[in-house]
N, C-alpha and C positions, 0 to 999 in steps of 0.2 A: 106815387107817380105825379101827383098834382104839384108837389114842391119842385120836382125836376123841371116840369113845364114852366113854372113861374120863374125859376132861375134862368132857364134857357131863354125865355122871352125877355127877361130883364137885360141879359148880356147882349142879346140880338138888337134890342132897341138902343142900348148905350155903347155900341161898338164904335170905337174911334180908330181911324186909320192914321198911322204916323208915317209921314214921308221920310224915307231914308236916303233919298237922292242918290240911288245907285250903290249904297253901302253894302247891302246884302249881296248884290251881284259881284262886287269887288272881293268880298270875303270868300264867296264860293269859288271864284276864279283863282284865288291864291291858295286854296286847299291843295295838299299834295294828292296826286293820283293814287288810288288804292289798287293794288294788284289783285287779280283773281286768285282766290285761295280754295277753289273748288277741288283741287288735287288732294287737299288734306282729307276731305270727306271720303274720296275714293280710296285713299290709302288706309284710312281707319276702317272702312267697310271691308276691304280686302283682308286686313289683319284680323278683324273680328270673325269674319267667315272662316278664315284659315284656322284660327284658334278653336272655333266651335267644331269644325270638322276633325281636327286632331284630337281634341278631348273626347268627342263623341265616339271616335273609333278606338281610342286608347282605353277608355273606361268601359266599352262595350254597350254604351247607351243605345246606339243605333240598332244593334242586334236585339237588345231587349225590346225596343219599341216595335221592331219588325215582328218579333215573336208574339208580342202582346196583340198587335193588330190582326194577326192571323186567328186568334182565339176569340176575338170580340165579334159580336153580331153586327152586321152592317147597319141594322136599325138603331143600335146603340150609338154608333158613330154618327149616323145621320141626325139623331136626336141631339147629340152634343154640338154638332155644327149649327143646328137651328137654335138651340137654347143659349149658346155662348153669347151671341150678339144681344139677345134679349136681356141677359144678366149684365152685360157691359154698358148698355145704353143709359140706364139711370146714373151710372157713375160719370159718364161723359157729359150728359146734360147737366148734372149738378155742378161739375167743374166749369162748364162753359157759361151757364146762366146763373150760377151762384145760389142754387137751392140750398146748399149746405151751410151757407153763411148765417 
């Protein structure tokens, strides 16, 4: 951590501003407008949902899950719901904060 502070301090002290005389603004103004592509996400979500539903009904997966849920104790399901985030948390934190590096 100490090296990062030294490097940050060094660059903060030796920061030089370069005058661009409006060059950046001109470049930004000449960039082409980008169109909103949010519709692609909606179409892919609809396709994925449709495919999941079709395959779930075709293969009988939904019937199997429904039958399985009827024979499992509610306490087992509650335990799974509580324990799953606890098992997932170390993986998420290791990816976000780099513990696995």
